[in-house]
N, C-alpha and C positions, 0 to 999 in steps of 0.2 A: 854169851850167845856166839855161836859159830856162824859165819856168813861166807859164802863163796860163790863165784860165778860158775854156772853150769851151762853147757851148750843148750840153746833153746830148742834143739832137736832131740834132747834127752828128757824123758818124763821123770819128774822127781816124785818119789813115793814116800809115804809117811815113815816107813821103816828104814829109809836110806841112812846109812851111817855118816857121821861127820867126815867131810872130805870126799865122799863118793862123787865121782863125776866131775871133779874140779877141773876147770879149764887150765891148760898149761900156761896161758897168758891171757890177760883181759884186753885183747886187741881185736878190733872189729873193722870190717871194710864195707862200704856201701856206695852205691851210685846215688846221684842226686834224684830226688823224687822217689826214693826207696825207703821202705820201713826197715828199721834195724831192731831186732828183738834181743834184749838182754835178760837172762834169767838168773836169779839169785836164790840159792838154797839157804834156808835158815834152820838152825836147830839149837835148842837150849836145854840144859839139865833142869831148869826151873821155868815155870810158866811166866810168860810176859804178856801183859794186857796192853792193848792200844798201840800196837806197833804200826808205824807209818814210814813212809819213805819220801825223800826229796831228791830231785835231780839237780846237781850242780851243772849248769849248761856247759856243754863242750866248747872250749875256746881254742883258738889257734895261738901261735907264738906271739902274736901282737895283742892278744887279749880279746880279739873279736869273737863274739858268740855265734855259733852256728845256728842254734835254734833255742828258743826259750818258751815256746808256747805249744807247739804241736807235739806234745809228749803225753804219754799216759803211763801211770804207775798203778798196777793192780795186783791183788793177791790171786794166786791160782787156787781155786776151790776144789775140794775133793768130792767126787760123786761115786755112787755105788755101781759096780759092775758085778752082776750075779753069776755070770758064767762066761767062759771063753767062747770066742767065735768058733763054731763047729768046723771040722774038716781042715783046720789050720795047724800045721806042725808047731810044736812047742818053741822051736827056735825062731818062729815068725811072730811070736807073741811077747808081750811084756806084762809084768805084774802077775799077781795071783788072783784067782777068782774062786769064790767071791772075795771082793776086796774093794778098797778105796782107790780111786784113780784120779789123777789130776786132769782137770778139763775146763771147768767154768772160770771165766775171768770176772772177779768180783771186786767191789770197791774196798779200799782201805778205810779204817785201820783193821789190823789183823790181831786176833788174840792167839798167840803162839802157845800151844800146849807143851808141857814138859816131855822131852824125849820123843818128840814127833816132828819129823822134818816137814817143812812147808816151803813154798817158793813164792817169790815176787816176780812179776813180769813187767819189765820196763820196755816200752816201745817208743822209739824216736823216729819221727818222719823227717828225713833229711830234705830241706827245702830245695826247690829248683835253683834258687839264687845262690846257694852255698858255693863259695870258691873251693876248688879242689885243694886238698892239703890234709895235714894231720891236726886233729883236735883232741884235746884232753879234757875229761870231765870226771865226775864221781857221783856215786849214789850214796846218800847218807840215810841210815836206818836207825830209828829210835822211837821213843815215846815222849810223852810230855815232860818227863823228868830229865832225859839225857839222850845224847847220841850214842848208840851202842855199837855201831859199825860204820865204817867208811870204806867204800870200795871204789878206788880209782879205775879208770879205763881209758883206752886210746882208740879213737875212731878215725880211720883214714877215709876221707871222702874222695872218690875218684871222679874223673871227668865225665864218665858215662852218665846218661840220663835215662831213667825209666820214662817212656813216652806218656804224656797225659792222655792221649787218645787210646782207647781200648782196642786191641786187636783180637783178643780172645773173648768169645761170647760165653758168659757164665750166668747160670740161673740156679737158684735154690728155691724149689717150690715151697710155698708157705701159705698160711691162712690167717686172715684177720676177720673171719666171719663173726657174726654176732655172738655165738655161744662162746667161742674161744676168747674174744675180746672182753666179754663180761667176766669170764672166769679168771683170767690172768691179769687184766688191766682195769676192770671195773667200769668199763665204758660200753655203751650200746653202739652198734654199727650206725654210722652216718651222723652221730652226734658230734658236737664241736670237739669233745675230748678224743673221739675216735679219729677224726681227721688230723688232730695233733699227733696221735700215735702213728698214723700212716706216714706223716711227714718225717717223724723221727726215724722210723724204720727205713724209709727211703734213703735217708742220709747214712744210716749204718750200711745199707747195701752198697751205695755208691762209694763209701770210704773203703770198702773191701773189694772194689772193682767188679762188683756184680752189675752188669749192664743190661740184663734182660729181666723183666718182671712178669711173673705169672699173674694173669688177670682174670678173675672169675666173672664171666660175662653175665650169667644168670642172676648174680647178686647185684651187679652194678648197673645194668641196663634195666630201667624201670618200665614195665608195660602199663598201658592204660587203654581204655575203650573210648574212642572218639569217632563219631559219625558211623557207629555200628561196626567199626573195624579196630583191630589192634594197632596201636601206635606205640612208639618207643621214646622214652625220655633218656637222653644220654648224659644228663648233667653230672651224675655221680661217676660215670665212666670217664668223662672228660676231666673231672677234678682229680681222679685217681691217676690218670696218665700224666697230667700236667704236674702233679705233685712229685711223681717220680722223675719226670724230665727235669724239673727245677733242681732236684738233688744231684742229677748227673747220670741217671739211668736212661739208656737210649731206646731199647727195644721192648715191644709189648708182645707177649705170647698169649693169645686168646685160649681160654680153657676148652676142654674136650667137648666135642659135640655128641660123641657116643660115650656112654659110661656104663659101668657095671659095679656092683657092690663088692665083688671080690673077683679074683682072677678067672675062675671057672663059672661065674654066674652069667645069666643071660644078659645080652646087651639091651640098652634102652637109650632113647633120645629124650632128654628133658625138654619140655616145651611149656610155653605159656598158652593157656587155654581160656577163651572167653566164655564166661557163664553169665549171660545177661549183661549187666553193666559191670560185673566183677571179673577179675582175672585170677585164675588159679594156676599152680604149677603141677604138671603131671609128667610121668615118664611113660613113653609109648614104645612099642617094638620098632626096630629100625626100618622094617619094611612096611610100616603103617603109612597109608596115604595121607593121613592127618599129620604125621610127623614130617612127611615130605613137604606138605603145603606150608607148615609152620617154618621150616628151614628156608624155604624159598622166600618168604616174606621177611624173616628175621635177618638172614644173611644179606639180602638186598638192602635192607635198611642200614645195617652195619656198614656195608660197602659204601653206600652213599655218604654216610657220616664220616668214615675214614677219608674218603675222597675230599670232602669239604675241609676237613682239618689238615689235610696234607700228610696223613699218617700211614697211608698204604705202604710206603717203602720200609717203614719200621715195624710193621705188624706181621706176626706169624700166627697161623691158625692150627691148633691141634684138632685132630679128628678122633683118634682112639689110642689110648696108651697100651703099648705092647700087644698089638693085634696078632692073633694066632689062630690056627686051625680053621674052624668053620666061621670065624669072625671076618675073614678076609673079604668075602663078597659084600658084607655090610660096610666095611671100610671103603671099598671102591665106590659104592652108591653114594655115601655121604661126601666123600672126597670129590666126586663128580659134581655135586651140588656146590661145593666150595669153589671149584673151578668156574662153574657157570655163573654163580651169583656174586663172586668176589674175584673177578679176573685180575691176575697179576699178584695176588696175595700168595705168599709161600706157605705151604703146609709143612709141619714139623712134627715128628713123633718118635718115641722110643720104639725100636724095632728089634726083631730077632735076626741077627746077622748070620746065624747058622742056617736059616731058611728064609730067603727073601722072595716071596711070590712076585709074579709079574705085576700084580695090582699095586703092591707097595713100591716096586721100582718105578712104576709109572706115576703114581698118585701122591707119593710122599717126596717133597722137594728136599727137605733137610733130614737126612738119616741120622738117628741117634741110637747106635747099637750099644749093647751092654758090654762093658769090659769083662773079659773072661769068656766071651762067646763069639769072638771073631778071630781067634788065633789063626785059624786055617783059611780065613777069608780076607787077609790083608790085601792081596792082589785085587780083589773085587772092589774094596774100599778105595784103593789107590786109583783104580780106573775111574771110579765115581768122582773122586776129587779132581783128577786130570780133565774130566769132561766139564768142569766148571761148577759142580754141585758141592756145597759145603757138607762136611761130615763132622758131627760132634760125637761124644760118647757119654755114657752115664753109668752110675753105680747105684744099686738098689738091693740091699741085703747081700748081694754078691758084687764082685768076686771075693772069694775067701782063699784058702790054701796059701799059695806063695805069691799071689798078686798084690798089687798096691791097692789101698783103699784108705778111707779116713775113719776107720772104726777105733773105738777107744782103747782096745787091747792090742792094737797094732802100733809099732814104733812110729814116731812122728815123721820120720824121713819118708815113709810111705805116703803120707799126706802131702809133703813138700813136692814129691815127684809127680803128682797127678797132672799138673800142667806141663811138666817136662814130657810126659807121655804124649800129650796133645801135640807138642812140637815135633817130637821124634817121628810120629806117624802122619803128620800133615793134617791133623784134625784142627778144627777152629772153634770148638766149643765144648763146654762141660755142663752136664745137667745132673742134679740130684733131687730126689723127691722129698727129702726130709729136712726142711729148714727149721720147722718149729712144731712137729707133731708130738706135742708134750702130753704126758699124763699129769694128774694133779700135782705130783711132787717130782719135777724133773731131776732134781739132784739125787733123789733116792731111787728113781726108776728110769734107767737109761735103756731098758729093753722091753718096751711095751708090746702087747699083743694087739694087732690091728685087724679090722675087718673080720673075716671068718677064719683067720689063721688060728692055729692052736699052739704054735711054737713061738717062743720069745724071739724078737728081732735081735740081730747082733748089736752089741753095745754101741750106742751113738749113731746108729743108722737113721733113727727117726728125727734127729735134730742136731744142729751144729751151733745154734744160738740158744740162749736162755731168757726167760721172761724177766724184765726189770720193771716192776710195777712202779717203784718209787720215781724212776726217771721216765716212765712211759715209753719204753723202747725195748729193743733186743740187746741183751748183753752178749758179748762175744765169748769165744773159747780159744784155748791154745791151738786147737785143730783149725779153727777159722783163721787165726793169725798166721799159722804155718801155711795154710792153703793160699792166703794172700801173698805171702813171700814167694810161693811157687808161681803164682800168676805174674808177679813182677819179673821173675826169672824168664818166663815165657816171653814177656814183652822185650826184654833185653836180647833174647835169642832171635826173636822175630826181627828186631832192628838190625842185629848183626848179620842176619841172613841176607838182607838187602845189599850189603857191601861185601861180605865175606861168607858166602853160602857154605863153602866147604868147611870152614872153621866152625860155623854154627852147627853144622851136621855132625862133625866129629865130637864136639862137646856134648851134644845131646846123646850121641851113641855111647859115650863114656859113662854117662849117667844112667842110661837105660839101654842095655844090650838087647833085651827082649821083654816080653810081658812079665816074665817071672825071674829074669836075670837083670839086676840093676844094683847100683851102689847102695849098700846097706850101712856102711860105716860113716857116721857124721864127719869124722876127721877127713876121710877121703872125699866126701861130698864138698866140704869147705874148700878143698883145693880146686875142685872143678868150678865152684862158685867164684872163687877169686880169679881164676883164669877167664871166666865169662866176663866179669866186670872189667878186667884188664883189656880183653879183646874188644869189648864195646867201647872202652875209652879210646883205644888206639884207632878204631874205626871212626869214631867221632872226630878225632884230631885230623884224620885223613880227609875228612869232609869239611875242614875249616872250622870245626867246632859246632857246626849247625846240627 
């Protein structure tokens, strides 16, 4: 069996020849409280069953262990990509389509097929308490019979520290509704098993520095009829929020008050409607007086509850996703009700930065424009940020072409740079719609058709996690771990900016010159990464190590 280290920014494909992509040296650098990803490519002329791996913990010259527990060793599973992302030049893509692509991170052991390259993903979380210095470790690979490969490595731990506190707001929309929970995890919504699932997912999110949780109001807040009026039970809502808070997720984004079944469909307001002593759910036109009366009562009740719990400062309210065209007046009417009945609560929505009507400028507090649609409006967004309003950005199907995105047939460095783009342009958040929009077989269908669309989605746009029924949680992907690494880069840049803003700005500009001009070579990126860690270490030393 041939085994070699390959840069974790390189995707390893089944047809990769022995030796392809080998790192010049197995030397890695990390800040404290940072995750280090080591990738090992494997290939054998004969099949090998039951391959597993073990980390020999990195030790310093005195034999002290840097870490012996916060480590994961997983295989990189292959998934099917049926077609390349449209409108993207061939030099912006990797792999062949249709074909097998590395993405899902799955448990070991691995059954290695003959003459088919596979890879292992070793992730080490360097503890905050680790003394700076050089540590040496190794990864042993084998099966029950013998050790088949031993790969030593050297890890330099710098003085820099990735802050525990999150500065970048991150959300991956997801669903744990009854249908999807039953299908993929075998539990009904609000059952004991479901709440265990919610807790596990919350910990996965927090571990990947996701600090904002999409919260389905109409599913969690339970209506009831009391005294001839609608009343609301917030027990499930509270347990949801508290579960995510306990895991380390800070902010709550309330689901959209205006909805549509697809982009050009009519708008509707989902409401609870009293029918005698029963409550049913209906969807009414946004200009319906009945919808307005419902929102007045519902939002007032939610506001009072958030006030009692002390959650208003951490709560954001969605009005309508991607409001456009003749939808804008409806957006304004519903947003006005949020202002009236939930004073002080910030509104947040995905918007079209190529055309921002006055209503959106006035009624949307946190703008979330789509990457690839604000190239000519950077000045407007800068003015918005300078006025004290946060701006995030989002990806959804787009951008394609030469932009960065986290699609499966894009190089991983594009995923790593998403958070760098946030810092480069002063944005403070990232939103993506597809955390777990799975079809029945996610490994075999990475390009589902959703809503009334007729075209396949770009590969991987619909989800970045995979269902793990055995462990009742979300399994990660190499794209998610790479995205996490980029978030940690952002935190180091943000920290450096406080002490040496010009240096932080220069490093970000070297990584990203413009929306379509950025570092594409992993070797070149590693030099920038090393300079960032060195600069953050020096800045920390200049602050007395605090």
